[in-house]
C-alpha positions in Angstrom: -58.6 -57.2 76.6 -59.7 -55.8 73.3 -56.8 -54.1 72.7 -54.6 -57.1 72.6 -56.9 -59.7 71.0 -56.3 -59.0 67.4 -52.5 -58.5 67.7 -52.0 -61.7 70.2 -54.2 -63.9 67.0 -52.2 -62.8 63.9 -48.9 -61.6 65.4 -47.6 -65.4 63.9 -49.1 -64.3 60.2 -48.2 -60.3 60.2 -44.5 -60.6 61.4 -43.8 -63.0 58.5 -45.8 -61.0 55.8 -43.6 -59.2 53.4 -43.9 -55.2 53.4 -46.0 -53.5 50.6 -45.7 -50.0 50.0 -49.1 -48.1 49.8 -48.7 -44.4 49.7 -49.1 -43.1 46.1 -47.9 -40.0 46.0 -49.7 -36.7 44.2 -47.3 -36.9 40.9 -48.0 -34.9 37.9 -51.4 -33.3 37.0 -54.3 -33.7 39.5 -58.1 -33.1 38.1 -61.3 -32.6 39.7 -64.2 -32.7 37.7 -68.1 -32.6 38.7 -69.9 -34.5 36.5 -73.8 -34.8 36.8 -76.3 -36.8 34.7 -79.7 -34.5 33.5 -77.7 -31.8 32.5 -79.3 -28.9 30.3 -78.1 -25.5 28.8 -77.7 -22.2 29.5 -79.1 -20.1 26.5 -77.9 -17.4 25.7 -78.1 -15.3 22.1 -75.4 -13.0 23.3 -72.4 -13.7 21.9 -70.4 -10.3 23.2 -70.8 -11.0 26.6 -71.5 -14.8 26.5 -72.2 -16.6 30.0 -70.9 -16.8 33.2 -70.5 -19.9 35.5 -69.6 -19.0 39.3 -68.2 -21.0 41.6 -66.2 -21.2 44.9 -62.4 -22.5 44.9 -61.0 -23.6 48.1 -57.0 -24.7 48.0 -55.7 -25.8 50.9 -51.9 -25.8 49.1 -50.7 -23.8 46.5 -51.8 -25.2 43.4 -51.6 -24.1 39.2 -54.3 -24.6 37.2 -52.5 -25.5 33.8 -55.9 -26.1 31.9 -59.6 -27.5 32.2 -62.6 -28.4 30.6 -66.1 -27.6 30.1 -69.4 -29.8 29.0 -71.2 -27.9 26.7 -74.5 -28.3 24.9 -73.8 -29.0 21.2 -76.3 -31.1 19.1 -77.5 -28.5 16.4 -81.0 -29.0 17.6 -82.3 -25.3 17.4 -81.4 -22.5 14.6 -79.2 -20.8 17.3 -77.4 -23.6 18.3 -75.4 -24.8 15.2 -73.5 -28.0 15.7 -69.7 -26.8 16.4 -68.0 -30.1 17.0 -64.4 -29.7 16.4 -64.4 -25.9 16.4 -62.5 -23.1 18.6 -64.3 -20.7 20.5 -63.3 -18.3 23.6 -63.5 -18.2 26.9 -62.1 -16.3 30.0 -61.0 -17.2 33.5 -61.6 -14.6 36.2 -61.1 -14.7 39.9 -61.4 -12.2 43.2 -58.1 -12.6 44.7 -58.4 -11.6 47.9 -58.4 -14.9 50.3 -61.8 -15.7 51.8 -63.8 -14.1 48.8 -67.1 -15.3 47.2 -69.0 -14.6 44.1 -72.1 -13.8 45.9 -72.8 -10.3 45.6 -70.0 -9.9 43.0 -71.5 -11.2 40.2 -72.9 -7.9 38.6 -71.4 -4.4 36.8 -74.6 -2.5 38.4 -78.0 -2.0 37.1 -77.1 0.3 34.5 -75.7 -3.4 32.7 -72.4 -3.9 30.7 -71.2 -1.5 27.7 -68.1 -2.6 27.2 -66.4 -6.2 27.1 -64.9 -7.4 29.4 -67.4 -6.0 31.5 -66.0 -7.4 34.9 -67.1 -5.6 38.0 -64.2 -4.0 40.4 -62.7 -6.5 42.1 -62.1 -9.3 39.7 -59.1 -10.1 37.9 -58.6 -11.5 34.4 -56.7 -14.6 35.3 -56.1 -16.1 31.9 -58.0 -16.3 28.6 -58.3 -19.8 26.3 -59.6 -21.2 23.6 -61.9 -24.2 23.7 -62.3 -27.0 21.5 -66.1 -28.3 21.3 -66.7 -31.6 21.9 -69.7 -34.1 21.3 -72.6 -33.0 23.4 -72.5 -33.6 27.1 -68.8 -34.3 27.2 -65.9 -32.3 28.4 -64.6 -29.7 25.7 -61.1 -29.1 26.6 -59.6 -25.8 27.4 -56.2 -24.5 26.5 -55.2 -21.7 28.9 -52.9 -18.7 27.3 -51.1 -18.9 30.8 -51.3 -21.1 34.1 -53.1 -19.9 36.9 -51.5 -20.1 40.3 -53.5 -19.9 43.5 -52.1 -19.3 47.1 -54.0 -21.4 50.3 -57.1 -19.5 50.5 -60.6 -19.2 49.0 -61.4 -17.6 46.2 -64.4 -16.6 43.6 -64.4 -17.7 40.1 -66.4 -16.8 37.3 -65.8 -18.9 33.6 -66.8 -16.2 30.9 -67.8 -18.5 28.1 -67.8 -16.3 24.8 -68.3 -17.0 21.3 -67.1 -18.9 18.2 -63.7 -17.4 16.7 -63.6 -15.4 13.3 -61.7 -17.9 11.7 -64.3 -20.7 12.5 -67.4 -21.6 10.2 -69.9 -20.6 12.6 -68.4 -17.6 13.9 -69.9 -15.5 16.4 -72.0 -17.9 17.6 -72.4 -18.8 21.4 -71.3 -21.9 23.2 -73.6 -23.7 26.0 -72.1 -24.7 29.3 -74.1 -27.6 30.6 -75.1 -27.4 34.3 -77.4 -29.3 37.0 -81.2 -29.6 35.9 -83.0 -26.8 37.5 -85.3 -29.2 39.2 -82.9 -31.8 40.1 -80.3 -30.5 42.7 -77.7 -32.6 44.0 -77.5 -33.3 47.7 -74.1 -32.0 47.5 -73.0 -28.8 46.2 -69.2 -29.2 47.3 -67.0 -31.2 45.2 -63.5 -31.8 46.5 -60.3 -34.0 47.0 -57.4 -33.6 49.6 -56.1 -30.3 47.7 -58.9 -28.2 46.5 -62.7 -28.0 46.4 -65.4 -26.3 44.5 -68.2 -24.8 46.4 -71.0 -24.8 43.8 -72.3 -22.6 42.2 -74.4 -20.2 39.8 -74.9 -19.1 36.2 -75.8 -16.1 34.3 -77.3 -15.7 31.1 -75.4 -12.9 30.0 -71.9 -12.4 32.0 -71.9 -9.8 34.7 -75.7 -8.2 34.1 -78.5 -9.2 36.1 -79.1 -11.6 38.4 -77.9 -15.1 38.7 -79.6 -18.4 39.2 -79.0 -20.6 42.0 -77.9 -23.1 42.5 -76.7 -24.1 39.4 -73.3 -26.8 39.1 -71.4 -26.7 36.2 -70.4 -29.5 34.6 -66.3 -28.4 34.6 -62.8 -30.4 35.2 -59.9 -28.4 36.7 -56.2 -30.0 35.8 -53.6 -28.5 38.2 -50.3 -29.1 39.8 -49.2 -29.1 43.4 -46.1 -27.5 44.8 -43.0 -29.5 46.4 -43.2 -31.4 50.2 -47.3 -32.1 49.9 -48.5 -33.9 52.7 -51.1 -36.6 51.7 -53.1 -39.5 52.8 -54.3 -42.6 50.7 -56.7 -45.0 51.3 -56.0 -48.9 50.5 -57.3 -52.2 50.8 -60.6 -53.3 52.0 -62.5 -53.9 54.9 -64.7 -57.3 55.5 -67.7 -57.8 53.8 -68.1 -55.0 51.2 -70.7 -56.0 49.1 -71.7 -53.4 46.3 -75.2 -53.4 45.1 -74.6 -51.8 41.8 -73.2 -53.8 39.4 -72.3 -53.1 35.5 -70.4 -53.9 32.5 -69.4 -51.1 30.3 -68.1 -51.5 26.6 -66.1 -48.7 25.1 -66.8 -46.7 28.2 -65.5 -43.2 28.5 -62.5 -42.5 27.0 -61.8 -46.2 25.8 -61.7 -47.2 22.1 -64.9 -48.1 20.3 -65.8 -51.9 19.8 -68.1 -52.9 17.4 -70.4 -55.7 19.7 -71.1 -56.7 23.0 -70.1 -60.4 24.1 -73.4 -61.3 25.8 -75.7 -60.6 22.4 -76.1 -63.0 20.1 -73.5 -61.6 17.6 -70.8 -60.9 20.2 -67.2 -62.5 19.9 -67.3 -66.0 20.6 -70.9 -65.7 22.2 -73.2 -68.5 23.6 -75.6 -65.8 24.9 -78.7 -63.8 24.0 -78.7 -61.6 27.2 -79.3 -62.3 31.2 -81.4 -63.7 33.4 -81.8 -62.0 37.0 -83.7 -63.5 39.9 -84.6 -61.5 42.7 -83.4 -63.4 45.8 -84.6 -61.0 48.4 -81.5 -58.3 48.7 -79.7 -59.8 45.9 -80.2 -61.0 42.1 -78.6 -64.0 40.8 -77.7 -63.5 37.6 -76.9 -66.1 34.8 -76.5 -66.3 31.1 -79.3 -67.0 28.7 -78.8 -69.1 25.6 -82.1 -69.3 24.0 -82.6 -67.4 21.1 -85.1 -64.8 20.2 -87.2 -62.3 22.6 -89.6 -63.0 25.0 -92.3 -60.8 23.9 -93.2 -59.9 20.1 -93.0 -56.1 20.6 -96.2 -54.2 19.9 -98.1 -57.5 19.9 -99.8 -57.4 23.7 -103.3 -56.2 24.7 -101.9 -53.3 26.5 -99.3 -52.5 23.9 -98.0 -48.7 23.9 -95.6 -47.1 21.3 -94.0 -44.8 23.8 -92.3 -42.9 20.8 -95.3 -41.8 19.2 -96.1 -39.7 22.3 -94.4 -36.7 22.9 -92.1 -36.8 25.5 -92.9 -35.9 28.9 -89.8 -34.9 30.1 -87.0 -34.6 27.5 -86.6 -34.3 23.8 -85.9 -31.3 21.7 -88.2 -29.7 18.9 -87.1 -31.3 16.0 -86.3 -34.8 17.5 -88.1 -35.0 20.4 -87.3 -38.8 21.1 -83.6 -38.0 21.3 -82.3 -38.0 24.7 -86.1 -38.7 25.7 -88.1 -39.8 28.6 -91.4 -41.2 28.4 -93.8 -39.9 30.6 -94.1 -42.6 33.7 -96.1 -46.1 33.0 -98.1 -47.8 36.3 -97.0 -51.1 36.4 -99.9 -53.7 36.6 -98.1 -55.4 39.7 -96.0 -53.8 42.4 -92.1 -55.0 41.3 -89.9 -55.7 43.9 -86.0 -54.8 43.3 -83.1 -55.2 45.5 -82.3 -52.3 48.0 -86.0 -51.2 48.2 -88.3 -52.4 51.1 -91.3 -51.6 49.2 -90.7 -51.9 45.6 -92.5 -49.9 43.1 -95.2 -49.8 40.6 -93.7 -47.1 38.7 -91.2 -47.4 35.5 -90.0 -44.4 33.9 -88.6 -45.6 30.4 -85.3 -44.1 28.9 -85.0 -43.4 25.1 -81.5 -44.9 25.5 -82.1 -48.2 26.7 -82.6 -47.8 30.6 -85.6 -48.2 32.9 -85.9 -46.5 36.2 -88.1 -47.4 39.2 -89.0 -44.1 40.2 -89.8 -40.8 38.5 -87.6 -37.9 37.6 -86.2 -35.3 35.2 -82.4 -36.1 35.9 -82.8 -39.2 34.3 -83.2 -38.8 30.5 -79.4 -38.8 29.5 -77.7 -40.8 27.8 -74.4 -43.0 28.9 -72.6 -40.2 30.2 -69.9 -42.1 32.7 -70.4 -44.4 35.8 -71.2 -41.4 38.0 -74.2 -40.9 35.9 -75.4 -44.5 36.5 -74.8 -44.5 39.9 -76.3 -41.1 40.9 -79.6 -41.2 39.3 -82.6 -43.2 40.3 -82.4 -47.0 41.1 -83.0 -48.9 37.6 -81.8 -51.4 34.9 -79.5 -51.1 31.9 -80.2 -53.6 29.1 -78.1 -51.3 27.3 -77.6 -47.5 28.4 -76.0 -46.0 25.2 -77.3 -43.1 23.0 -80.3 -44.4 20.7 -82.4 -42.3 18.5 -85.3 -43.9 18.3 -87.9 -42.4 16.0 -90.7 -43.9 13.6 -90.3 -42.1 10.6 -93.7 -41.3 10.1 -94.3 -39.2 13.0 -90.6 -38.0 14.1 -87.7 -37.2 11.8 -84.0 -37.7 12.6 -83.9 -41.5 13.8 -85.1 -45.1 13.4 -87.0 -47.5 14.9 -89.7 -48.0 17.8 -90.4 -48.0 21.8 -93.0 -50.6 22.6 -94.0 -50.9 26.2 -96.2 -54.5 26.3 -97.8 -56.1 29.2 -100.7 -58.8 30.0 -101.8 -57.2 32.6 -100.9 -59.4 35.5 -97.6 -61.0 35.1 -95.0 -59.2 33.3 -94.3 -55.8 31.6 -92.1 -55.6 29.0 -89.7 -52.8 27.0 -88.4 -52.9 23.7 -86.1 -50.6 21.7 -86.9 -52.1 18.3 -84.8 -51.7 15.4 -83.3 -48.3 16.9 -80.4 -46.4 15.1 -77.2 -45.4 17.4 -77.5 -41.6 17.6 -75.3 -40.8 14.4 -74.7 -44.0 13.3 -77.1 -44.8 10.3 -76.0 -48.4 9.9 -75.9 -49.7 13.2 -79.2 -50.8 14.2 -80.0 -52.5 17.3 -82.6 -54.2 19.5 -82.9 -54.5 23.1 -85.6 -55.8 25.6 -86.0 -55.8 29.0 -89.1 -58.4 30.6 -90.2 -56.9 34.2 -92.0 -60.0 36.0 -94.4 -60.0 38.8 -92.3 -62.0 41.5 -89.1 -59.4 40.7 -87.3 -61.6 38.1 -86.1 -60.1 35.0 -85.3 -61.0 31.5 -82.8 -58.9 29.1 -82.7 -60.1 25.5 -81.0 -58.7 22.6 -82.2 -59.0 18.8 -80.6 -60.9 15.9 -78.4 -58.1 15.0 -76.7 -57.7 18.1 -75.8 -54.5 20.2 -74.1 -52.3 17.5 -72.3 -49.5 18.4 -68.9 -48.0 16.8 -69.0 -44.6 18.5 -71.5 -44.7 21.3 -69.9 -46.5 24.7 -72.7 -49.0 26.2 -73.3 -49.9 29.5 -75.2 -53.0 30.9 -76.3 -53.8 34.4 -78.4 -52.8 38.1 -78.1 -49.4 39.9 -79.4 -49.1 43.3 -79.4 -45.3 42.5 -79.4 -42.5 44.5 -75.1 -42.0 44.4 -75.1 -45.4 45.5 -71.8 -46.8 45.9 -69.5 -47.7 42.8 -68.6 -51.5 42.7 -65.5 -50.5 41.0 -62.9 -48.2 39.7 -60.2 -47.7 36.9 -59.9 -46.4 33.2 -62.7 -47.5 31.0 -64.0 -49.9 30.2 -65.2 -51.3 33.5 -66.2 -54.9 34.3 -67.5 -55.3 37.7 -68.1 -58.4 36.4 -67.2 -59.1 33.5 -70.9 -60.6 32.6 -70.0 -63.0 30.1 -68.0 -65.3 32.1 -69.3 -64.2 35.7 -72.8 -65.3 34.6 -71.9 -68.8 33.6 -73.1 -71.9 35.8 -73.9 -71.1 39.0 -74.2 -67.7 38.2 -73.4 -64.2 39.7 -74.8 -63.2 42.6 -74.8 -59.6 43.2 -73.8 -57.5 46.6 -76.6 -57.0 49.3 -75.3 -53.8 50.1 -73.4 -53.8 53.2 -70.5 -51.9 53.3 -67.5 -52.5 55.2 -66.1 -49.6 57.6 -63.7 -47.3 56.5 -60.8 -45.3 58.1 -59.6 -41.8 57.0 -57.9 -39.0 58.5 -59.4 -35.4 58.6 -57.9 -32.9 56.6 -54.1 -33.4 55.5 -51.0 -34.7 57.8 -49.3 -31.2 57.5 -46.8 -30.2 60.2 -48.6 -28.3 62.4 -51.6 -29.4 61.8 -53.9 -31.6 64.2 -53.8 -35.2 63.3 -57.6 -36.9 63.6 -58.4 -40.7 62.9 -62.5 -41.2 61.9 -63.6 -44.7 61.3 -67.1 -44.4 59.4 -69.9 -47.0 58.7 -69.2 -49.5 61.4 -71.7 -52.1 62.0 -74.7 -51.4 64.4 -74.0 -54.0 66.4 -70.1 -53.0 67.1 -69.6 -51.4 70.5 -65.9 -50.5 70.4 -63.5 -49.9 68.1 -59.7 -50.0 67.8 -57.6 -47.9 65.7 -54.0 -49.3 65.1 -51.2 -47.3 63.7 -48.2 -49.1 62.3 -45.0 -48.3 60.7 -45.5 -50.8 57.8 -48.5 -51.8 55.2 -49.4 -55.1 54.0 -50.9 -56.4 50.7 -54.2 -57.8 52.2 -53.3 -61.0 54.5 -56.5 -63.1 54.6 -57.4 -63.7 58.0 -59.4 -66.6 57.6 -56.8 -69.1 59.6 -58.2 -66.8 62.8 -61.8 -67.0 62.0 -62.2 -64.1 60.3 -62.8 -65.6 56.4 -63.3 -62.7 54.0 -61.4 -59.8 55.9 -57.8 -59.0 55.2 -55.0 -57.4 57.3 -53.4 -54.0 55.9 -51.1 -52.7 58.5 -48.1 -54.5 60.3 -48.3 -55.7 63.7 -47.3 -55.1 66.6 -48.6 -51.6 66.5 -46.5 -48.5 67.2 -49.9 -46.8 68.7 -53.4 -47.5 69.2 -56.8 -45.9 70.5 -59.7 -48.0 71.7 -63.3 -45.7 71.8 -66.8 -46.0 71.6 -69.0 -46.1 68.2 -71.2 -43.9 68.2 -74.1 -43.5 65.4 -71.5 -45.8 63.2 -68.8 -43.8 63.9 -65.8 -44.0 66.3 -63.1 -40.5 66.3 -59.6 -40.6 67.7 -57.9 -37.1 68.0 -54.4 -38.6 68.0 -52.4 -35.4 67.9 -52.8 -31.5 68.3 -50.2 -30.6 66.4 -48.1 -32.9 64.1 -44.1 -32.5 64.9 -41.6 -31.0 62.4 -39.8 -34.6 62.7 -42.9 -36.4 61.2 -42.1 -34.6 57.8 -41.2 -37.1 55.3 -42.5 -40.4 57.5 -45.0 -42.8 56.2 -47.4 -44.5 58.8 -50.4 -46.8 58.0 -53.7 -47.1 59.9 -56.2 -49.7 60.1 -59.3 -50.2 62.3 -60.9 -53.0 64.2 -64.4 -53.5 65.5 -65.8 -55.8 68.0 -69.6 -57.2 66.9 -72.0 -58.6 69.4 -74.6 -59.5 66.8 -76.6 -62.5 68.1 -76.2 -65.2 66.8 -73.3 -64.2 65.4 -73.7 -62.8 61.8 -70.2 -62.2 60.6 -67.6 -64.7 61.6 -66.2 -66.9 64.3 -64.3 -64.3 66.0 -67.0 -62.0 65.6 -65.0 -59.2 64.8 -64.9 -56.9 61.5 -61.9 -54.7 60.1 -62.2 -51.1 58.0 -59.8 -50.7 54.7 -56.8 -48.7 55.8 -55.1 -45.3 55.1 -51.3 -44.4 54.5 -50.4 -41.2 55.9 -47.6 -39.5 54.5 -46.9 -36.4 56.5 -44.8 -33.6 55.2 -44.4 -29.4 55.3 -47.1 -28.4 52.8 
């Protein structure tokens, strides 16, 4: 009965709908990047051997690595670490080419240490030498390889040997310093993967091929590679019912995007009538509206409980000569418990970053400047009135920057943080004032000073993050607007998501001839008892199902289906082992799948039909 319910209800809609190709073939260069916020540097003074970063690379098809990028520390903060931006340094890439290899136990020459270069132990092969052009600190520095590196399917031990600045460069012989995860914060997943390769990460070694290794240390590295021919793949598409991401943000001049001069939500932005945002906590969401009143809410440094944060030694970050560049203040105890969406307990702790963001918990991974959307979503919960790259210093205590960070409170109803007349890093003429006010009831006010948020180089992001790897509300190139705050916050305002995510359908592995085919639907609603997986010969561009009592849901496959399977849902997921071995006749064929769940909530909390759907997946069968 359940199997026939949806097809009968929507047949007239779907048969009339036009087909829409959803399979996206992997063309050109693929990239897999490991980017983590809160990185620190591996300090080696041995420019002859440099440092090593290790990982294991698994390929489930033949690939060719054409280029890569590595994140380096390059801020000139130490005499042994000059600013090297734009200069060329040497790297080399090593591998153990026996399938099934691992770097563990294969990382050192021996107790006697290395005496020659390259000091690689037996079994390691030099795959390619290369040059890296040093980019600004904590950003990808591109590596040009002397020759591409080809791997057959299998698992291989990898080592990137970071050497020294070339003799022709101004800082010849200076070591370069790769970035890796902060020692105190190990990411929950140490495997980064796409459909074709995975990186099991990893270790660092202060002097290449000598001594021990430090684990786990996950390198910030990007591999650019191409695939062979006749590649099997799958592509998710469409959206399921009620996918309401809790985090939201808008970026200006985001990673890789051209710089812009102003935000359009500050008082000097283009055609702006705003002076920031008001965020009303309405339980599991924020109602965000534009604020037109000029001026700050609290005069910085004037309250009875005022603290000048950057007159203190930074507790968790900062360098010897610029202690409030990329710094995190010691945690502040709020005078009240502050509730925020996604937390059942709220918080009485506030961590303030020098870079225009506050966090609602403590952690050493949160001091970095704006390094990308993954960094915003992957750290602690918090609000960014303007997450960028500021360099605040009061000029009487510290050198190198400009401006102050003030914490103000009346001890009962509000707590305000103001980045007052702060300079954007490396932009002496761009001075900005930003303020965020947390209210005892959970409300938030974000305000900008009369000069606006000025940034000709540094990117800026404004928004709320539920943190801890929360789902990204959007995708695509920078800058991203999810939502466009200057538009969405106009009356009646923008309501953020409540964190309820829709079910998703995927296949396990890749649909290669001879491999098994298994469907897996996850994130099913707790009240759903049964799941039906529909496999179709055609896709749809998201046909609205409001007409059959399923508003907010979309059909993404054509009915009637070619095959279907109804099964139970256990712990939010349902699996279907469809084929033990994909037959050769499937090579070159595209199929599409979507799943439907029967919900049993009482009272009905979803829609009159009491049905939910997942997103969809396109499956392209092929030989490799």
